[in-house]
C-alpha positions in Angstrom: 0.3 0.1 -0.1 1.3 3.4 -0.9 1.9 6.2 1.6 0.0 9.5 1.5 0.0 12.2 3.6 -1.4 15.8 4.4 -0.1 18.6 6.1 -2.6 19.5 8.9 0.1 19.0 12.2 3.1 20.2 10.5 4.5 19.7 14.3 4.8 16.0 13.6 6.4 16.5 9.7 9.6 17.5 8.8 9.1 19.4 5.3 7.0 19.0 2.5 6.9 17.5 -1.3 4.0 16.7 -4.3 0.5 14.7 -5.5 -3.3 14.4 -8.0 -6.9 13.4 -8.3 -9.6 12.3 -10.7 -11.9 14.7 -11.9 -15.8 14.5 -12.3 -16.6 12.4 -15.2 -13.1 11.0 -15.0 -12.5 7.4 -15.8 -12.0 4.7 -13.1 -11.2 5.3 -9.5 -7.3 5.2 -9.8 -6.9 9.0 -10.0 -6.1 8.9 -13.9 -8.8 11.2 -14.7 -7.6 15.1 -15.3 -8.8 17.9 -13.4 -11.7 20.1 -14.8 -10.8 22.4 -17.6 -11.2 25.3 -14.9 -9.1 23.9 -12.4 -8.3 27.0 -10.8 -11.4 26.6 -8.6 -12.0 23.6 -6.3 -13.8 20.4 -7.7 -15.5 17.4 -6.1 -14.9 13.7 -6.8 -16.1 10.5 -5.3 -13.2 7.7 -5.5 -12.1 4.8 -3.7 -9.4 5.3 -0.9 -7.9 3.1 1.8 -5.5 4.0 4.5 -2.3 3.2 6.0 -0.3 3.7 9.4 2.2 1.7 11.6 4.0 0.1 8.9 4.8 3.4 7.4 5.7 5.6 10.5 9.0 7.0 10.5 9.4 6.4 6.5 9.8 9.6 4.4 7.0 10.6 1.8 7.6 11.3 -1.7 7.3 15.0 -0.5 10.2 14.8 1.5 7.9 14.5 4.9 8.4 12.2 7.6 5.3 9.9 8.4 4.2 10.2 12.3 1.3 8.9 14.0 -0.1 12.5 14.4 0.5 13.2 10.3 -2.6 14.4 8.6 -2.3 13.5 5.1 -3.0 11.7 1.9 -1.2 10.1 -1.2 -2.3 10.7 -4.6 -0.6 9.8 -8.0 -0.7 13.0 -9.9 -1.8 15.8 -8.0 1.3 17.9 -7.2 2.6 17.9 -3.2 0.9 20.6 -1.1 -2.6 20.1 -2.7 -5.5 20.9 -0.4 -8.0 18.1 -0.1 -11.3 18.2 2.1 -12.3 14.5 2.7 -15.7 13.9 3.8 -17.4 10.9 4.9 -20.5 10.2 6.7 -21.1 14.1 7.5 -17.3 14.3 9.0 -14.8 16.3 7.1 -10.8 16.9 7.4 -8.6 19.0 5.7 -5.6 17.1 4.4 -2.5 18.3 1.9 -1.3 15.6 -0.7 2.4 14.7 1.0 3.1 11.1 -1.3 2.4 9.2 -4.4 0.0 6.5 -4.3 -2.2 4.3 -3.9 -0.7 1.3 -5.5 -3.3 -0.7 -5.6 -5.4 -1.1 -8.5 -8.4 1.0 -8.7 -7.8 3.3 -5.8 -7.4 7.1 -6.0 -6.8 8.2 -2.4 -4.4 6.5 0.5 -5.1 8.6 3.6 -2.9 8.6 6.9 -4.5 6.5 9.6 -4.8 10.0 11.8 -6.7 11.5 8.7 -9.0 8.1 8.4 -9.9 8.2 12.0 -10.8 12.2 11.8 -13.1 11.5 8.8 -14.8 8.4 10.2 -13.3 6.3 7.7 -10.9 3.8 9.9 -13.3 1.2 10.6 -14.4 1.2 7.0 -11.3 0.8 5.9 -11.5 0.8 2.1 -14.6 2.2 0.0 -15.6 5.3 -1.7 -15.1 8.8 -0.2 -15.8 12.3 -1.0 -12.8 14.3 -1.9 -12.8 18.4 -2.8 -9.5 19.3 -4.5 -8.2 22.8 -4.1 -5.6 23.5 -6.3 -2.1 25.1 -5.0 
């Protein structure tokens, strides 16, 4: 499972990096679709996500951050590091930042850190579709 992190808590992160997301009407859940033409504004997608945690703590992300138990973040295959993403699941939301690349499991667009998954109420779900509102940097 790939690492993806967001910067909501900079106290647990050393430095920043890059990431991407599928756009409305895009093809598949793998994050391969392109953002809308007016990508200067936010857009919302519903894509498959998973989360990762303890086995990756202490590792560096593709964006140059060190993953910690308190890290709020996400991984995406194509969105630039630092892209802001708000995840919503069953009425709970959390703001995260793309801090890594992934996920590398076929059909998934997002890989949330364990802390991000917990904050949005996705920890028990483990894997499934989640709403993501992407705000380009």
